[in-house]
py3Dmol code that shows the C-alpha trace and the ligand (Angstrom):
import py3Dmol

protein = """\
ATOM      1  CA  MET A   1      -7.169  21.123   0.851  1.00  0.00           C
ATOM      2  CA  LEU A   2      -8.403  17.571   0.299  1.00  0.00           C
ATOM      3  CA  SER A   3      -9.285  15.000   2.930  1.00  0.00           C
ATOM      4  CA  ILE A   4      -7.521  11.762   2.087  1.00  0.00           C
ATOM      5  CA  LEU A   5      -7.858   8.317   3.651  1.00  0.00           C
ATOM      6  CA  VAL A   6      -4.937   5.887   3.634  1.00  0.00           C
ATOM      7  CA  ALA A   7      -6.410   2.537   4.699  1.00  0.00           C
ATOM      8  CA  TYR A   8      -4.090  -0.452   5.041  1.00  0.00           C
ATOM      9  CA  ALA A   9      -3.866  -4.032   6.221  1.00  0.00           C
ATOM     10  CA  THR A  10      -0.605  -5.342   7.637  1.00  0.00           C
ATOM     11  CA  GLY A  11       0.831  -8.549   9.064  1.00  0.00           C
ATOM     12  CA  GLU A  12       4.200  -7.602  10.510  1.00  0.00           C
ATOM     13  CA  GLY A  13       4.098  -3.820  10.093  1.00  0.00           C
ATOM     14  CA  GLN A  14       5.798  -3.084   6.765  1.00  0.00           C
ATOM     15  CA  THR A  15       2.586  -1.994   5.013  1.00  0.00           C
ATOM     16  CA  ALA A  16       1.829   0.190   8.045  1.00  0.00           C
ATOM     17  CA  ALA A  17       5.234   1.871   7.631  1.00  0.00           C
ATOM     18  CA  VAL A  18       4.581   2.454   3.919  1.00  0.00           C
ATOM     19  CA  ALA A  19       1.075   3.794   4.648  1.00  0.00           C
ATOM     20  CA  ASP A  20       2.600   6.216   7.204  1.00  0.00           C
ATOM     21  CA  ARG A  21       5.128   7.451   4.636  1.00  0.00           C
ATOM     22  CA  VAL A  22       2.431   7.874   1.962  1.00  0.00           C
ATOM     23  CA  GLY A  23       0.325   9.803   4.500  1.00  0.00           C
ATOM     24  CA  ALA A  24       3.262  12.060   5.446  1.00  0.00           C
ATOM     25  CA  VAL A  25       3.995  12.919   1.796  1.00  0.00           C
ATOM     26  CA  VAL A  26       0.345  13.724   1.072  1.00  0.00           C
ATOM     27  CA  GLU A  27       0.046  15.760   4.276  1.00  0.00           C
ATOM     28  CA  ALA A  28       3.144  17.775   3.325  1.00  0.00           C
ATOM     29  CA  ARG A  29       1.209  18.898   0.218  1.00  0.00           C
ATOM     30  CA  GLY A  30      -1.296  20.560   2.531  1.00  0.00           C
ATOM     31  CA  HIS A  31      -4.003  17.910   2.727  1.00  0.00           C
ATOM     32  CA  ALA A  32      -5.799  16.415   5.739  1.00  0.00           C
ATOM     33  CA  VAL A  33      -4.835  12.740   6.006  1.00  0.00           C
ATOM     34  CA  ASP A  34      -6.084   9.828   8.105  1.00  0.00           C
ATOM     35  CA  VAL A  35      -3.879   6.724   8.077  1.00  0.00           C
ATOM     36  CA  VAL A  36      -5.994   3.848   9.359  1.00  0.00           C
ATOM     37  CA  ASP A  37      -5.417   0.127   9.984  1.00  0.00           C
ATOM     38  CA  ILE A  38      -8.426  -1.618   8.404  1.00  0.00           C
ATOM     39  CA  GLY A  39      -8.084  -4.404  10.961  1.00  0.00           C
ATOM     40  CA  ARG A  40      -8.607  -2.017  13.880  1.00  0.00           C
ATOM     41  CA  GLU A  41     -11.483   0.061  12.501  1.00  0.00           C
ATOM     42  CA  SER A  42     -14.807  -1.708  12.162  1.00  0.00           C
ATOM     43  CA  ALA A  43     -16.525   1.013  10.122  1.00  0.00           C
ATOM     44  CA  LEU A  44     -14.567   3.409   7.952  1.00  0.00           C
ATOM     45  CA  ALA A  45     -16.630   6.252   6.469  1.00  0.00           C
ATOM     46  CA  VAL A  46     -15.202   6.345   2.949  1.00  0.00           C
ATOM     47  CA  ASP A  47     -17.848   8.910   1.959  1.00  0.00           C
ATOM     48  CA  ASP A  48     -16.174  11.441   4.293  1.00  0.00           C
ATOM     49  CA  TYR A  49     -13.051  11.583   2.099  1.00  0.00           C
ATOM     50  CA  ASP A  50     -12.203  13.198  -1.229  1.00  0.00           C
ATOM     51  CA  ALA A  51      -9.769  10.429  -2.174  1.00  0.00           C
ATOM     52  CA  VAL A  52      -8.786   7.000  -0.835  1.00  0.00           C
ATOM     53  CA  ILE A  53      -5.515   5.050  -0.951  1.00  0.00           C
ATOM     54  CA  VAL A  54      -5.640   1.353   0.001  1.00  0.00           C
ATOM     55  CA  GLY A  55      -2.546  -0.695   0.863  1.00  0.00           C
ATOM     56  CA  SER A  56      -2.093  -4.392   1.532  1.00  0.00           C
ATOM     57  CA  SER A  57       0.659  -6.996   1.774  1.00  0.00           C
ATOM     58  CA  ILE A  58       0.686 -10.524   0.376  1.00  0.00           C
ATOM     59  CA  HIS A  59       0.643 -13.490   2.722  1.00  0.00           C
ATOM     60  CA  TYR A  60       0.627 -16.999   1.220  1.00  0.00           C
ATOM     61  CA  GLY A  61      -0.213 -15.679  -2.234  1.00  0.00           C
ATOM     62  CA  ARG A  62      -3.188 -13.551  -1.194  1.00  0.00           C
ATOM     63  CA  HIS A  63      -4.258 -10.244   0.232  1.00  0.00           C
ATOM     64  CA  GLY A  64      -5.922 -10.336   3.627  1.00  0.00           C
ATOM     65  CA  LYS A  65      -9.633 -11.057   4.012  1.00  0.00           C
ATOM     66  CA  ARG A  66     -10.240  -7.744   5.734  1.00  0.00           C
ATOM     67  CA  VAL A  67      -8.849  -5.635   2.909  1.00  0.00           C
ATOM     68  CA  ARG A  68     -10.869  -7.617   0.352  1.00  0.00           C
ATOM     69  CA  ARG A  69     -13.995  -7.094   2.425  1.00  0.00           C
ATOM     70  CA  PHE A  70     -13.244  -3.385   2.891  1.00  0.00           C
ATOM     71  CA  VAL A  71     -12.935  -2.823  -0.860  1.00  0.00           C
ATOM     72  CA  ARG A  72     -16.001  -4.944  -1.689  1.00  0.00           C
ATOM     73  CA  ASP A  73     -18.146  -3.264   0.973  1.00  0.00           C
ATOM     74  CA  ASN A  74     -17.119   0.228  -0.179  1.00  0.00           C
ATOM     75  CA  ARG A  75     -16.797  -0.347  -3.916  1.00  0.00           C
ATOM     76  CA  GLU A  76     -19.477   2.157  -4.852  1.00  0.00           C
ATOM     77  CA  ALA A  77     -17.949   4.922  -2.702  1.00  0.00           C
ATOM     78  CA  LEU A  78     -14.448   4.063  -3.969  1.00  0.00           C
ATOM     79  CA  THR A  79     -15.589   4.182  -7.578  1.00  0.00           C
ATOM     80  CA  ALA A  80     -17.065   7.656  -7.039  1.00  0.00           C
ATOM     81  CA  ARG A  81     -13.725   9.271  -6.042  1.00  0.00           C
ATOM     82  CA  PRO A  82     -10.027   9.177  -6.968  1.00  0.00           C
ATOM     83  CA  THR A  83      -8.464   5.997  -5.569  1.00  0.00           C
ATOM     84  CA  ALA A  84      -5.128   4.210  -5.536  1.00  0.00           C
ATOM     85  CA  PHE A  85      -3.887   0.799  -4.470  1.00  0.00           C
ATOM     86  CA  PHE A  86      -0.452  -0.280  -3.302  1.00  0.00           C
ATOM     87  CA  GLN A  87       0.798  -3.784  -2.637  1.00  0.00           C
ATOM     88  CA  LEU A  88       3.793  -5.121  -0.738  1.00  0.00           C
ATOM     89  CA  SER A  89       5.278  -8.519  -1.500  1.00  0.00           C
ATOM     90  CA  LEU A  90       8.504 -10.451  -1.659  1.00  0.00           C
ATOM     91  CA  ALA A  91       7.763 -11.139  -5.316  1.00  0.00           C
ATOM     92  CA  SER A  92       8.324  -7.430  -6.029  1.00  0.00           C
ATOM     93  CA  ALA A  93      11.580  -7.564  -4.093  1.00  0.00           C
ATOM     94  CA  ALA A  94      13.018 -10.397  -6.183  1.00  0.00           C
ATOM     95  CA  ASP A  95      13.756  -8.149  -9.180  1.00  0.00           C
ATOM     96  CA  THR A  96      13.266 -11.019 -11.636  1.00  0.00           C
ATOM     97  CA  GLU A  97      10.823 -11.499 -14.503  1.00  0.00           C
ATOM     98  CA  GLU A  98       9.056 -14.220 -12.503  1.00  0.00           C
ATOM     99  CA  GLY A  99       8.801 -11.874  -9.526  1.00  0.00           C
ATOM    100  CA  VAL A 100       7.305  -9.090 -11.622  1.00  0.00           C
ATOM    101  CA  GLU A 101       4.779 -11.521 -13.123  1.00  0.00           C
ATOM    102  CA  GLU A 102       3.907 -13.008  -9.748  1.00  0.00           C
ATOM    103  CA  ALA A 103       3.346  -9.586  -8.133  1.00  0.00           C
ATOM    104  CA  ALA A 104       1.255  -8.411 -11.089  1.00  0.00           C
ATOM    105  CA  GLY A 105      -0.788 -11.614 -10.794  1.00  0.00           C
ATOM    106  CA  TYR A 106      -1.590 -10.847  -7.140  1.00  0.00           C
ATOM    107  CA  VAL A 107      -2.810  -7.369  -8.109  1.00  0.00           C
ATOM    108  CA  GLU A 108      -4.882  -8.701 -11.002  1.00  0.00           C
ATOM    109  CA  ALA A 109      -6.526 -11.374  -8.841  1.00  0.00           C
ATOM    110  CA  PHE A 110      -7.339  -8.824  -6.136  1.00  0.00           C
ATOM    111  CA  LEU A 111      -8.879  -6.292  -8.500  1.00  0.00           C
ATOM    112  CA  GLU A 112     -10.841  -9.003 -10.268  1.00  0.00           C
ATOM    113  CA  ALA A 113     -12.142 -10.428  -6.978  1.00  0.00           C
ATOM    114  CA  THR A 114     -13.199  -7.000  -5.721  1.00  0.00           C
ATOM    115  CA  ASP A 115     -14.278  -5.558  -9.096  1.00  0.00           C
ATOM    116  CA  TRP A 116     -12.433  -2.346  -8.246  1.00  0.00           C
ATOM    117  CA  HIS A 117     -10.538  -0.142 -10.723  1.00  0.00           C
ATOM    118  CA  PRO A 118      -8.166   2.179  -8.819  1.00  0.00           C
ATOM    119  CA  ASP A 119      -6.736   5.149 -10.724  1.00  0.00           C
ATOM    120  CA  ARG A 120      -3.178   4.410  -9.616  1.00  0.00           C
ATOM    121  CA  ILE A 121      -1.480   1.117  -8.680  1.00  0.00           C
ATOM    122  CA  ALA A 122       1.952   0.523  -7.146  1.00  0.00           C
ATOM    123  CA  GLN A 123       3.851  -2.624  -6.255  1.00  0.00           C
ATOM    124  CA  PHE A 124       6.601  -2.375  -3.661  1.00  0.00           C
ATOM    125  CA  GLY A 125       9.068  -4.843  -2.239  1.00  0.00           C
ATOM    126  CA  GLY A 126       8.196  -5.759   1.339  1.00  0.00           C
ATOM    127  CA  ALA A 127      10.386  -6.910   4.209  1.00  0.00           C
ATOM    128  CA  LEU A 128      11.571 -10.122   5.801  1.00  0.00           C
ATOM    129  CA  ARG A 129      11.311  -9.977   9.590  1.00  0.00           C
ATOM    130  CA  TYR A 130      12.734 -13.241  10.843  1.00  0.00           C
ATOM    131  CA  SER A 131      13.155 -11.664  14.279  1.00  0.00           C
ATOM    132  CA  LYS A 132       9.363 -11.236  14.527  1.00  0.00           C
ATOM    133  CA  TYR A 133       8.252 -14.591  13.114  1.00  0.00           C
ATOM    134  CA  GLY A 134       7.356 -17.471  15.366  1.00  0.00           C
ATOM    135  CA  PHE A 135       8.821 -20.912  14.753  1.00  0.00           C
ATOM    136  CA  LEU A 136       6.288 -22.056  12.129  1.00  0.00           C
ATOM    137  CA  LYS A 137       6.194 -18.769  10.243  1.00  0.00           C
ATOM    138  CA  ARG A 138       9.981 -18.696  10.083  1.00  0.00           C
ATOM    139  CA  LEU A 139       9.960 -22.205   8.642  1.00  0.00           C
ATOM    140  CA  MET A 140       7.298 -21.277   6.084  1.00  0.00           C
ATOM    141  CA  MET A 141       9.120 -18.097   5.099  1.00  0.00           C
ATOM    142  CA  ARG A 142      12.410 -19.897   4.572  1.00  0.00           C
ATOM    143  CA  ARG A 143      10.547 -22.208   2.220  1.00  0.00           C
ATOM    144  CA  ILE A 144       8.797 -19.316   0.376  1.00  0.00           C
ATOM    145  CA  VAL A 145      12.062 -17.393   0.085  1.00  0.00           C
ATOM    146  CA  GLY A 146      13.930 -20.484  -1.150  1.00  0.00           C
ATOM    147  CA  ASP A 147      17.073 -19.516  -3.065  1.00  0.00           C
ATOM    148  CA  ASP A 148      15.708 -16.155  -4.271  1.00  0.00           C
ATOM    149  CA  PHE A 149      17.595 -14.045  -1.716  1.00  0.00           C
ATOM    150  CA  PRO A 150      20.943 -15.752  -1.047  1.00  0.00           C
ATOM    151  CA  ASP A 151      22.361 -12.722   0.803  1.00  0.00           C
ATOM    152  CA  VAL A 152      19.545 -12.424   3.335  1.00  0.00           C
ATOM    153  CA  ASP A 153      20.390 -13.124   6.980  1.00  0.00           C
ATOM    154  CA  PRO A 154      18.094 -16.081   7.929  1.00  0.00           C
ATOM    155  CA  HIS A 155      17.806 -14.768  11.509  1.00  0.00           C
ATOM    156  CA  GLY A 156      17.681 -10.990  11.050  1.00  0.00           C
ATOM    157  CA  ASP A 157      15.416  -8.443   9.337  1.00  0.00           C
ATOM    158  CA  THR A 158      15.771  -7.206   5.765  1.00  0.00           C
ATOM    159  CA  GLU A 159      13.817  -4.370   4.192  1.00  0.00           C
ATOM    160  CA  PHE A 160      13.368  -4.353   0.411  1.00  0.00           C
ATOM    161  CA  THR A 161      11.043  -1.343   0.174  1.00  0.00           C
ATOM    162  CA  ASP A 162      12.275   1.439  -2.105  1.00  0.00           C
ATOM    163  CA  TRP A 163      11.250   4.553  -0.161  1.00  0.00           C
ATOM    164  CA  ALA A 164      11.918   6.895  -3.085  1.00  0.00           C
ATOM    165  CA  GLU A 165       9.409   4.858  -5.121  1.00  0.00           C
ATOM    166  CA  VAL A 166       6.908   5.082  -2.249  1.00  0.00           C
ATOM    167  CA  GLU A 167       7.250   8.865  -2.101  1.00  0.00           C
ATOM    168  CA  ALA A 168       6.964   9.218  -5.889  1.00  0.00           C
ATOM    169  CA  PHE A 169       3.771   7.145  -5.785  1.00  0.00           C
ATOM    170  CA  ALA A 170       2.299   9.278  -2.979  1.00  0.00           C
ATOM    171  CA  ASN A 171       3.050  12.496  -4.869  1.00  0.00           C
ATOM    172  CA  ASP A 172       1.619  11.080  -8.084  1.00  0.00           C
ATOM    173  CA  VAL A 173      -1.608   9.992  -6.371  1.00  0.00           C
ATOM    174  CA  ALA A 174      -1.979  13.343  -4.604  1.00  0.00           C
ATOM    175  CA  ALA A 175      -1.363  15.267  -7.838  1.00  0.00           C
ATOM    176  CA  PHE A 176      -3.962  13.125  -9.601  1.00  0.00           C
ATOM    177  CA  ALA A 177      -6.545  13.714  -6.845  1.00  0.00           C
ATOM    178  CA  GLU A 178      -5.791  17.466  -6.837  1.00  0.00           C
ATOM    179  CA  GLY A 179      -6.359  17.544 -10.600  1.00  0.00           C
ATOM    180  CA  ARG A 180      -9.594  15.564 -10.390  1.00  0.00           C
ATOM    181  CA  VAL A 181     -11.071  17.521  -7.501  1.00  0.00           C
ATOM    182  CA  GLY A 182      -9.629  20.848  -8.667  1.00  0.00           C
ATOM    183  CA  VAL A 183      -7.347  21.761  -5.760  1.00  0.00           C
ATOM    184  CA  VAL A 184      -4.114  23.727  -5.988  1.00  0.00           C
ATOM    185  CA  PRO A 185      -1.470  22.234  -3.657  1.00  0.00           C
ATOM    186  CA  ARG A 186      -0.086  24.496  -0.922  1.00  0.00           C
ATOM    187  CA  PRO A 187       3.099  26.305  -2.083  1.00  0.00           C
ATOM    188  CA  SER A 188       6.244  25.156  -0.282  1.00  0.00           C
ATOM    189  CA  THR A 189       7.174  28.731   0.860  1.00  0.00           C
ATOM    190  CA  ASP A 190       5.243  31.869   1.783  1.00  0.00           C
ATOM    191  CA  ASP A 191       7.107  33.964  -0.811  1.00  0.00           C
ATOM    192  CA  GLY A 192       4.277  33.879  -3.303  1.00  0.00           C
ATOM    193  CA  PRO A 193       3.394  36.775  -5.638  1.00  0.00           C
TER     194      PRO A 193
END
"""
ligand_1 = """\
31
LIG
C 3.680 -15.735 6.441
C 4.094 -14.927 5.245
C 3.721 -15.339 3.980
C 4.112 -14.598 2.862
N 3.742 -15.019 1.612
C 4.158 -14.333 0.526
C 3.829 -14.791 -0.784
O 3.123 -15.775 -0.970
N 4.293 -14.074 -1.842
C 5.077 -12.956 -1.687
O 5.484 -12.365 -2.684
N 5.370 -12.479 -0.448
C 4.948 -13.152 0.649
N 5.263 -12.705 1.903
C 6.061 -11.480 2.037
C 5.257 -10.300 2.543
O 4.386 -9.816 1.557
C 6.243 -9.222 2.986
O 6.958 -9.748 4.075
C 5.580 -7.932 3.394
O 6.577 -6.997 3.742
C 4.627 -8.106 4.558
O 4.080 -6.845 4.867
P 3.319 -6.619 6.265
O 4.368 -6.637 7.314
O 2.668 -5.308 6.130
O 2.332 -7.740 6.353
C 4.872 -13.411 3.028
C 5.232 -13.004 4.318
C 4.849 -13.744 5.418
C 5.267 -13.298 6.778
"""
view = py3Dmol.view(width=600, height=400)
view.addModel(protein, "pdb")
view.setStyle({"model": 0}, {"cartoon": {"style": "trace"}})
view.addModel(ligand_1, "xyz")
view.setStyle({"model": 1}, {"stick": {}})
view.zoomTo()
view.show()
């Protein structure tokens, strides 16, 4: 059994939901998992974990300050163990060449700024939560969204996250960590030899 940290930063909760799903998938493989909001924990003991997964959304073209600081402050500990990074953005939801390039650019800028080299990286579509935005944020979001999502309800909530992709990522990261640390995942039934 491995101990795995899923540390995330979220604005309106979509990255938290993805982090929870990643944690559930990893836990189902028999590992001990802590899913933690970086913004609520002042000191996370990365050294206590066998592997670390970091998740963050994009707001105004950037990842949050807190997630950047978390990675910078713990870079040495992160480098010493299996790690993965996942990002949520609208750019990844657009399903266009420009969107793919934009989302990849956010990842590249983040990894360059933090000088971190995670073993696995995933980019997921995020969500639009017009029902949760205040007046100004709603205005800004309508401008950011522009004509990219003509079918989106400008007052309601729309989720673009592909949950099958999220689960595949979580399994891939867990399998990689198991291989690196030398752990056999728990069998799914008790009918072993
Ligand atoms: C104020 C605001 C600004 C955003 N800016 C961008 C952006 O510049 N590029 C982008 O691709 N997505 C942008 N998004 C989309 C978010 O990345 C997406 O809504 C994501 O699901 C947010 O996840 P969270 O709820 O965990 O913060 C923005 C969202 C908000 C609310």
